[in-house]
C-alpha positions as CSV (number, residue, x, y, z in Angstrom):
1,M,-11.8,-69.4,-126.7
2,P,-11.0,-69.1,-123.5
3,R,-11.9,-65.8,-122.0
4,I,-9.0,-63.6,-120.4
5,N,-10.1,-61.1,-117.7
6,L,-8.7,-57.5,-119.2
7,L,-10.5,-56.0,-117.0
8,P,-8.2,-53.9,-113.9
9,W,-8.7,-56.1,-110.9
10,R,-5.7,-55.7,-109.0
11,E,-6.9,-51.9,-108.8
12,Q,-10.1,-52.6,-108.1
13,E,-9.3,-55.2,-104.8
14,R,-6.9,-52.4,-103.9
15,K,-10.0,-50.2,-103.7
16,V,-11.7,-52.6,-101.3
17,R,-9.3,-53.4,-99.6
18,R,-8.3,-49.6,-99.2
19,R,-12.3,-48.7,-97.9
20,E,-11.7,-51.8,-95.3
21,F,-8.6,-50.8,-93.6
22,M,-10.4,-46.3,-93.6
23,V,-13.8,-48.0,-92.3
24,A,-11.9,-50.3,-89.9
25,A,-9.2,-47.2,-89.3
26,G,-12.1,-44.3,-88.8
27,G,-13.5,-47.8,-86.2
28,A,-10.8,-47.2,-83.9
29,I,-10.4,-43.9,-84.1
30,F,-14.0,-43.2,-83.5
31,A,-13.6,-45.8,-80.9
32,A,-10.7,-44.4,-79.2
33,V,-11.9,-41.2,-79.3
34,I,-15.2,-42.4,-77.0
35,F,-13.5,-44.9,-74.9
36,T,-10.7,-41.5,-74.4
37,L,-13.9,-39.3,-73.5
38,G,-15.4,-42.4,-71.3
39,G,-12.1,-42.3,-69.2
40,K,-12.2,-38.5,-69.1
41,L,-15.9,-39.0,-68.2
42,L,-15.2,-40.8,-65.9
43,Y,-11.8,-39.2,-64.3
44,S,-14.0,-35.9,-63.3
45,S,-16.8,-37.6,-61.7
46,W,-14.3,-39.6,-59.5
47,I,-12.4,-36.2,-59.1
48,D,-15.5,-34.3,-59.1
49,S,-16.6,-36.9,-55.8
50,Q,-12.9,-36.7,-54.1
51,N,-13.4,-33.2,-54.6
52,E,-16.8,-32.9,-52.4
53,K,-15.6,-35.3,-49.9
54,N,-12.4,-33.1,-49.2
55,N,-14.6,-30.0,-49.3
56,L,-16.7,-32.1,-46.7
57,L,-13.7,-32.6,-44.5
58,K,-12.3,-29.1,-44.6
59,K,-15.7,-28.2,-42.8
60,E,-15.9,-31.5,-40.5
61,I,-12.6,-29.7,-40.1
62,V,-13.3,-26.0,-39.3
63,K,-16.5,-27.4,-36.5
64,V,-13.5,-29.7,-35.2
65,N,-11.6,-26.7,-34.8
66,A,-13.8,-24.7,-33.1
67,Q,-14.8,-27.0,-30.6
68,I,-10.7,-27.3,-30.1
69,A,-10.9,-23.9,-28.9
70,D,-13.6,-24.7,-27.0
71,I,-12.2,-26.8,-25.0
72,Q,-9.3,-24.9,-24.7
73,D,-10.9,-22.3,-23.5
74,L,-12.8,-24.1,-20.7
75,E,-9.9,-25.8,-20.1
76,N,-8.4,-22.4,-19.4
77,R,-11.4,-21.8,-16.7
78,K,-11.5,-24.6,-15.4
79,Q,-7.3,-24.1,-14.8
80,R,-8.4,-20.5,-13.7
81,L,-11.6,-21.6,-11.2
82,V,-8.8,-24.3,-9.6
83,A,-6.9,-21.4,-9.3
84,R,-9.2,-19.4,-7.3
85,M,-10.7,-22.0,-5.4
86,E,-7.0,-23.4,-3.9
87,I,-6.9,-20.0,-2.9
88,I,-10.1,-19.6,-0.7
89,E,-9.1,-23.2,0.6
90,K,-5.7,-21.5,1.5
91,L,-7.1,-18.0,3.0
92,Q,-10.3,-20.5,4.4
93,R,-7.6,-22.8,6.5
94,K,-6.1,-19.8,7.2
95,R,-8.6,-18.0,8.5
96,P,-8.9,-19.2,12.2
97,E,-4.9,-18.8,12.1
98,I,-5.0,-14.5,13.1
99,V,-7.3,-15.6,16.3
100,H,-4.4,-18.1,17.7
101,L,-1.7,-15.3,17.3
102,F,-3.6,-12.6,19.1
103,D,-4.7,-14.8,21.3
104,E,-1.0,-15.8,21.6
105,L,0.1,-12.3,21.3
106,V,-1.6,-11.0,24.6
107,K,-0.3,-14.3,26.7
108,T,3.1,-14.1,25.6
109,V,3.3,-9.5,26.3
110,P,4.7,-9.4,30.0
111,D,3.7,-6.2,31.9
112,G,5.4,-2.6,31.6
113,I,5.5,-3.6,27.6
114,Y,3.1,-2.4,25.0
115,L,2.8,-3.2,21.4
116,T,2.8,-0.2,19.3
117,S,2.5,-1.8,15.4
118,I,2.3,-5.4,14.1
119,K,3.1,-6.2,10.8
120,Q,2.9,-10.4,8.9
121,N,4.3,-10.1,6.0
122,G,3.8,-14.8,5.2
123,N,5.3,-16.5,8.1
124,K,7.9,-14.1,9.7
125,L,6.0,-11.0,12.3
126,E,7.7,-8.1,12.8
127,I,6.8,-6.4,16.5
128,H,6.9,-2.9,17.4
129,G,6.8,-2.0,21.3
130,V,7.7,0.4,24.2
131,A,8.9,-1.2,27.7
132,Q,10.1,-0.3,30.5
133,S,13.5,-2.1,30.5
134,S,15.1,-4.6,28.4
135,T,14.3,-7.2,30.6
136,R,11.1,-7.2,30.3
137,V,11.7,-6.9,26.6
138,S,14.0,-10.7,27.3
139,T,10.9,-11.6,28.9
140,F,8.8,-10.9,26.1
141,M,10.8,-13.1,24.1
142,R,11.6,-16.2,26.1
143,N,7.5,-15.9,26.3
144,I,8.0,-15.9,22.2
145,D,9.9,-18.7,22.4
146,S,7.7,-21.0,24.5
147,S,4.9,-19.8,23.0
148,V,3.0,-22.8,20.7
149,W,1.7,-20.7,17.3
150,M,5.1,-17.9,17.2
151,D,9.1,-19.3,17.6
152,N,12.6,-17.8,17.0
153,P,12.2,-13.9,18.3
154,V,14.8,-12.1,17.1
155,L,15.6,-8.8,18.3
156,Q,16.4,-6.2,15.5
157,V,16.2,-2.9,17.7
158,V,16.6,-1.7,21.0
159,E,16.7,2.3,21.9
160,S,15.8,4.4,24.8
161,S,13.4,7.0,23.5
162,R,13.9,10.0,25.4
163,D,10.5,11.3,24.2
164,S,8.7,9.2,27.0
165,P,8.0,10.6,30.2
166,T,8.4,7.0,31.4
167,G,12.1,6.7,30.5
168,G,11.0,3.5,28.4
169,S,13.2,1.8,25.7
170,N,11.4,1.3,21.8
171,F,11.9,-1.9,20.4
172,T,12.1,-4.0,16.8
173,L,11.5,-7.3,17.3
174,S,10.7,-10.2,14.3
175,S,9.3,-13.8,15.6
176,D,8.1,-16.5,13.1
177,V,4.2,-17.3,12.6
178,V,4.6,-21.3,13.6
179,G,0.7,-22.1,13.4
180,V,-0.8,-23.2,9.4
181,D,1.9,-24.2,7.0
182,L,0.2,-23.2,3.5
183,E,3.3,-25.2,2.3
184,N,2.3,-28.3,3.3
185,G,-1.4,-28.4,1.8
186,G,-2.8,-26.3,5.1
187,E,-2.0,-28.7,7.8
188,T,-1.3,-27.8,11.6
189,T,2.3,-27.1,12.5
190,V,1.8,-26.9,16.2
191,K,5.2,-26.3,18.0
192,K,6.0,-29.1,20.3
193,V,7.4,-26.7,23.2
194,A,9.7,-29.1,25.9
195,A,7.8,-29.8,29.2
196,K,9.7,-27.4,32.0
């Protein structure tokens, strides 16, 4: 007699397939979770490493900025020192000028004139004095004009002094100081006097 299988084999096969599918799906989900957690841990470690590098760079940038500020402070100090040195150098070069100027004034003042005040403002010289006559003032101006250290005498005021017992005249004149030219690096520019 033939054997007929009356058991529900299709139902069992479905159960087996369903079990295999559940195992495969569970394995896939487990693998996806593991993969996601691994990726997250890997990215987290990369981010932490980059943050450490960024923090190190920030600290180094702060140090470099402090060094730059120190360098700029040193540059400012250097510029101030150089400016002071230039001023001192100019003063050193100009120091003998006053001696030459006074010596030249003594040579240019003729008899019959005495000076009451001398004021220098830059390269301009303002001279106040008393003269016995106006011809003495003109002689003084000619002497200044032929001087090596002074030039361009300009008479500003001549007035007769009534208070003076000698009856002289008060005068004010200005002159250029020729000597040391500070604008051109302190070179001595002596005026050329024409041969008489």
